[in-house]
C-alpha positions in Angstrom: 0.0 0.0 0.0 1.2 3.5 -0.9 2.4 5.2 2.3 0.5 8.3 1.3 -2.7 6.6 2.5 -1.2 6.2 5.9 -0.7 10.0 5.9 -4.3 10.4 4.9 -5.5 8.1 7.7 -3.5 10.0 10.4 -4.7 13.3 9.1 -8.3 12.1 9.2 -7.8 11.3 12.9 -6.2 14.7 13.6 -9.0 16.5 11.8 -11.6 14.5 13.7 -10.0 15.4 17.0 -9.8 19.2 16.2 -13.6 19.2 16.6 -13.0 18.8 20.3 -11.3 22.2 20.4 -14.4 24.3 19.9 -14.1 24.9 16.2 -17.8 24.1 15.6 -19.1 23.5 19.1 -18.0 26.8 20.6 -21.5 28.2 20.1 -22.8 25.7 22.7 -20.6 27.3 25.3 -21.8 30.8 24.7 -24.8 30.9 26.9 -23.3 29.0 29.9 -20.0 30.8 29.8 -21.7 34.2 29.4 -23.7 33.6 32.5 -20.6 32.8 34.6 -18.1 35.2 33.1 -20.4 38.1 32.1 -19.2 37.9 28.5 -21.1 39.8 25.8 -21.7 38.4 22.3 -19.1 40.8 20.8 -16.5 39.5 23.4 -17.2 35.9 22.3 -16.7 37.2 18.7 -13.4 38.7 19.7 -12.3 35.4 21.2 -12.9 33.7 17.9 -11.2 36.6 16.1 -8.1 36.4 18.3 -7.9 32.7 17.6 -8.1 33.2 13.8 -5.9 36.2 13.6 -3.2 34.5 15.7 -3.4 31.5 13.3 -3.1 33.9 10.4 0.0 35.5 11.9 1.7 32.2 12.5 0.6 30.5 9.2 3.4 32.3 7.2 6.0 30.6 9.3 4.1 27.3 9.6 3.8 27.1 5.8 7.5 27.5 5.4 8.2 24.9 8.1 5.9 22.4 6.4 7.7 22.8 3.1 11.1 22.3 4.9 10.4 19.8 7.7 6.9 18.5 7.3 4.2 17.9 10.0 5.8 15.2 12.1 7.0 17.6 14.8 4.7 20.5 14.2 1.4 18.6 14.9 2.4 16.9 18.1 3.9 20.1 19.6 0.8 22.0 18.5 -1.5 19.3 20.0 0.2 19.6 23.4 -0.1 23.4 23.4 -3.8 23.3 22.5 -4.6 20.6 25.1 -2.9 22.7 27.8 -4.8 25.7 26.6 -8.2 24.0 26.8 -7.4 22.9 30.3 -6.5 26.5 31.2 -9.7 27.7 29.6 -11.6 25.6 32.1 -10.0 27.8 34.8 -10.9 31.1 33.2 -12.5 33.7 35.4 -12.9 36.7 33.2 -13.5 37.5 29.5 -9.9 38.7 28.8 -8.5 35.3 29.9 -10.8 33.5 27.4 -9.6 35.8 24.6 -6.0 35.4 25.5 -6.2 31.6 25.7 -7.9 31.5 22.4 -5.0 33.6 21.0 -2.4 31.0 22.2 -4.5 28.1 20.8 -4.8 29.9 17.5 -1.0 30.6 17.3 -0.4 26.9 16.9 -2.3 26.9 13.6 -3.7 23.4 14.1 -7.1 24.2 15.5 -7.8 27.0 12.9 -10.4 26.5 10.2 -8.8 25.5 6.9 -5.6 24.7 8.8 -2.7 24.0 6.5 -1.0 21.5 8.8 -3.4 18.6 7.8 -4.0 19.6 4.1 -0.6 20.7 2.7 1.1 17.4 3.5 -1.7 15.4 1.9 -1.5 17.5 -1.2 2.3 16.9 -1.4 1.8 13.1 -1.5 -0.8 13.1 -4.3 -1.4 14.5 -7.7 -3.7 12.3 -9.8 -5.7 11.3 -6.7 -5.3 14.6 -4.8 -9.0 15.3 -4.7 -9.9 11.9 -3.3 -7.0 11.9 -0.8 -7.9 15.4 0.5 -11.6 14.5 0.7 -10.9 11.5 2.9 -8.6 13.4 5.2 -10.9 16.4 5.4 -14.0 14.2 6.1 -12.6 13.7 9.5 -13.6 17.3 10.3 -17.3 16.7 9.5 -17.5 13.3 11.1 -15.8 14.8 14.2 -18.5 17.4 14.3 -21.2 14.8 14.1 -19.8 13.1 17.1 -18.6 16.0 19.2 -21.6 18.4 18.9 -24.2 16.2 20.7 -21.5 14.8 22.9 -20.4 18.2 24.0 -24.0 19.3 24.7 -24.5 16.1 26.8 -21.3 16.9 28.8 -22.4 20.6 29.3 -25.8 19.5 30.6 -24.3 16.9 33.0 -21.0 18.4 34.3 -20.9 22.1 33.3 -18.7 24.0 30.8 -15.5 23.9 32.9 -15.3 20.1 33.2 -16.3 19.8 29.5 -13.3 21.7 28.4 -11.0 19.4 30.4 -12.6 16.3 28.8 -12.2 17.8 25.4 -8.6 18.6 26.0 -7.7 15.0 27.0 -9.6 13.5 24.1 -7.9 15.8 21.6 -4.3 15.1 22.9 -4.8 11.4 22.9 -6.0 11.4 19.3 -3.7 13.9 17.8 -0.2 13.6 19.4 1.1 10.0 19.4 0.1 8.8 15.9 1.4 12.1 14.3 4.8 11.7 15.9 5.1 8.1 14.8 3.7 8.0 11.3 3.8 11.4 9.6 6.4 12.2 6.9 7.0 15.4 4.8 6.7 14.1 1.2 7.1 10.8 -0.7 10.6 11.7 -2.0 11.8 11.6 1.6 11.0 7.9 1.7 12.4 7.1 -1.8 8.8 7.1 -3.2 7.1 9.0 -6.0 4.0 11.2 -5.8 0.9 9.0 -6.0 3.0 5.9 -5.4 5.2 3.6 -7.5 5.9 4.2 -11.2 3.3 2.8 -13.6 3.6 -0.9 -14.5 3.4 -2.0 -18.2 0.0 -3.2 -19.4 -0.2 -7.0 -19.3 -1.7 -7.6 -22.8 -0.7 -8.5 -26.3 -0.1 -4.9 -27.4 3.6 -4.5 -27.9 5.0 -1.4 -26.2 1.7 -0.5 -24.5 2.2 1.1 -21.2 0.3 3.2 -18.7 1.3 6.8 -19.4 3.4 8.3 -16.8 2.1 11.2 -14.8 3.7 14.5 -15.8 4.7 16.4 -12.7 2.6 19.6 -12.5 4.4 22.9 -12.8 5.1 24.5 -9.5 4.9 28.3 -9.3 7.2 30.2 -6.8 5.5 32.5 -4.3 6.5 35.5 -6.3 5.2 34.1 -9.6 1.9 33.1 -8.1 1.2 36.5 -6.7 1.9 38.1 -10.1 -1.2 36.4 -11.6 -4.7 37.9 -11.7 -6.1 34.5 -10.6 -4.4 34.7 -7.2 -5.9 38.1 -6.5 -9.4 37.0 -7.5 -9.0 34.0 -5.2 -7.9 36.3 -2.3 -10.8 38.7 -2.8 -13.4 35.9 -3.0 -12.1 34.1 0.0 -11.8 37.3 2.0 -15.5 38.2 1.4 -16.6 34.6 2.1 -14.3 34.6 5.2 -16.2 37.6 6.7 -19.5 35.8 6.1 -18.4 32.5 7.6 -16.7 34.1 10.5 -19.9 36.0 11.2 -21.9 32.8 11.4 -19.3 30.7 13.3 -20.2 31.8 16.8 -23.7 33.2 16.4 -25.7 30.6 14.5 -26.2 28.4 17.6 -27.3 31.1 20.0 -29.6 32.5 17.2 -31.6 29.3 17.1 -31.7 28.9 20.9 -32.8 32.5 21.4 -35.6 31.8 18.9 -37.0 29.1 21.3 -35.4 25.9 20.1 -34.2 23.3 22.6 -30.4 23.3 22.9 -30.2 19.6 22.4 -32.3 19.8 19.3 -30.0 22.5 18.0 -27.0 20.4 18.7 -28.5 17.6 16.7 -29.1 20.0 13.8 -25.5 21.1 13.9 -24.5 17.5 14.0 -26.4 17.2 10.7 -24.4 20.3 9.6 -21.2 18.4 10.3 -22.5 15.2 8.7 -23.4 17.2 5.6 -19.9 18.6 5.5 -18.3 15.2 5.7 -20.5 13.8 3.0 -20.0 16.6 0.6 -16.3 16.7 1.3 -16.0 13.1 0.0 -18.2 13.9 -3.1 -16.5 17.2 -3.8 -13.1 15.7 -3.6 -14.0 13.0 -6.1 -15.5 15.7 -8.4 -12.4 18.0 -8.0 -10.4 15.5 -10.0 -12.9 15.7 -12.8 -14.4 19.2 -13.1 -13.0 22.7 -12.7 -12.5 23.4 -9.0 -14.0 26.9 -9.4 -17.3 25.3 -10.3 -17.3 23.6 -6.9 -16.4 26.9 -5.3 -19.4 28.7 -6.8 -21.6 26.0 -5.5 -20.2 26.2 -2.1 -20.6 30.0 -1.7 -24.1 29.9 -3.2 -25.1 27.1 -0.8 -23.9 29.2 2.1 -26.1 32.1 1.0 -29.1 29.7 0.7 -28.5 28.3 4.2 -28.7 31.7 5.7 -31.8 32.4 3.7 -33.4 29.4 5.4 -32.4 30.9 8.7 -34.0 34.2 7.8 -37.4 32.7 7.0 -37.3 29.7 9.3 -39.5 29.4 12.3 -39.8 25.7 12.8 -37.5 22.6 13.0 -37.7 22.0 9.3 -35.9 25.2 8.6 -33.5 24.6 11.5 -32.4 21.3 9.9 -32.6 22.6 6.3 -30.4 25.5 7.2 -27.9 23.4 9.1 -27.6 20.6 6.5 -27.3 23.0 3.6 -24.7 25.0 5.5 -22.8 21.8 6.2 -22.9 20.6 2.6 -21.6 24.0 1.4 -18.8 24.0 4.0 -17.8 20.5 3.0 -17.4 21.6 -0.6 -15.6 24.7 0.6 -13.0 22.7 2.6 -12.1 20.8 -0.6 -11.8 24.1 -2.5 -9.5 25.7 0.0 -7.2 22.6 0.2 -7.3 21.8 -3.5 -7.4 25.0 -5.6 -3.9 26.4 -4.7 -2.2 23.0 -5.3 -4.1 22.6 -8.6 -3.3 26.1 -9.8 0.2 26.6 -8.4 1.7 23.2 -7.8 3.0 21.4 -4.7 6.7 22.4 -4.3 5.9 25.8 -2.7 2.4 25.0 -1.6 3.1 25.5 2.2 4.7 28.8 1.6 1.9 30.0 -0.7 -0.9 28.9 1.6 1.0 30.3 4.6 0.6 33.8 3.0 -3.0 33.2 1.7 -4.4 31.8 4.9 -4.0 35.0 7.0 -6.3 36.8 4.5 -8.9 34.1 5.1 -8.5 33.9 8.8 -8.3 37.6 9.5 -11.4 38.3 7.4 -13.2 35.5 9.2 -12.0 36.9 12.5 -13.5 40.3 11.6 -16.8 38.8 10.8 -17.4 37.3 14.3 -17.2 40.5 16.4 -18.9 42.5 13.6 -22.0 40.3 13.8 -21.7 40.5 17.6 -21.7 44.3 17.6 -24.7 44.4 15.2 -26.5 42.0 17.6 -25.7 44.1 20.6 -26.9 47.2 18.9 -30.1 45.9 17.2 -31.0 43.1 19.6 -31.2 40.5 16.8 -29.3 38.9 13.9 -31.6 39.7 11.0 -29.4 42.5 9.5 -26.3 40.4 9.9 -27.8 37.4 8.1 -28.8 39.7 5.1 -25.2 41.0 5.0 -23.8 37.4 5.0 -26.1 36.3 2.2 -24.9 39.2 0.0 -21.2 38.6 0.8 -21.5 34.9 -0.2 -23.2 35.7 -3.5 -20.6 38.3 -4.4 -17.8 35.8 -3.6 -19.4 33.2 -5.9 -19.5 35.8 -8.7 -15.8 36.7 -8.3 -14.5 33.1 -8.1 -16.5 32.0 -11.1 -13.9 33.9 -13.3 -10.8 32.6 -11.4 -9.4 30.2 -14.0 -6.2 28.3 -13.8 -3.3 30.6 -14.7 -1.1 29.9 -17.7 2.7 29.9 -17.1 4.7 32.5 -19.0 6.9 29.7 -20.3 4.8 27.5 -22.5 4.9 23.8 -21.5 5.1 20.9 -23.8 1.4 20.1 -23.4 -1.4 22.6 -23.1 -3.3 23.0 -19.9 -6.9 22.1 -20.5 -9.8 23.6 -18.6 -11.1 20.1 -17.7 -8.0 19.5 -15.5 -8.9 22.3 -13.2 
């Protein structure tokens, strides 16, 4: 078996475990923590913002370290820091401590949305099957959400938010640290292997000289070359707009439904459906990414996010609660593949960590701004209606922009033309 699939398996487990760090379930903590610590919605938004901005600051260095050394040391060290941070969070007594701890957790880069630690290494091991490999690894995020959302709400109801953070910390460290240290490697060349596995074998038939065509190594753009293309700037603008929208929903969707009279346990199940949709769509979108232009999947993702928030605007019963959650999850699942796949497909794998280390801050900082922005609007107006309309508009605009972000052509013409169908 090609060792790349072991990399995929370990990354699946790491992605699964990151759902214990409050990526998706933090909204469940908002109401109980607010009562004990006196935190406003905007302060919860700033906690998420600090986490994402810290991840954005560190991602430039993490990307370069991934290109040079790989994830074998980075993930275990980050896992230990995050685990200790979650235990410290259980001891917090004031809002500023929550914000500060989230900043430390974010600095590791591992618990951030669209984190590059688990996706860049997978992209370096695969080319022909990159979409499928990324889909399998990323599906751990969605399946982790399916498990951890109702599990977290159960713990909150039985032992309170402080003990719940401790349990989450222990689970996360057990799942993410040991296997990463043992099995992860930087790229296939370090083990004497080739991308996607062994060289092709001759066809065993009667056709003399018939062989399976070798895979041509994709062209890798340097960091400077990639940022000289119009495509890169279109991607940055689209992801920045969508980041504000997704950041604005990250903390506030759960309390929105609870404040509208829905039982917290029912809400947790709907968000488990959200995560299940993400896992399902990640697998399908990864399979499709090897077959259709990746920007088509991106347009579908952003449009779906707009539709999900439309359901939230008009929904007053459990049908709309689950429709909004599942649609949102399906769209996020497609988006996870887009983020992980599009830069490798457009700019190659040699400098992928460095390129994404520069791009990721744009996404995370924009998402970080969205969370407190929606919190401030809520504090001023008393509801989320204006925010949801803003988020619908931002997602639709991002879909329009990324629809024109085609694969860039290198200045030096290659032996074979780049076809649209390979995007």
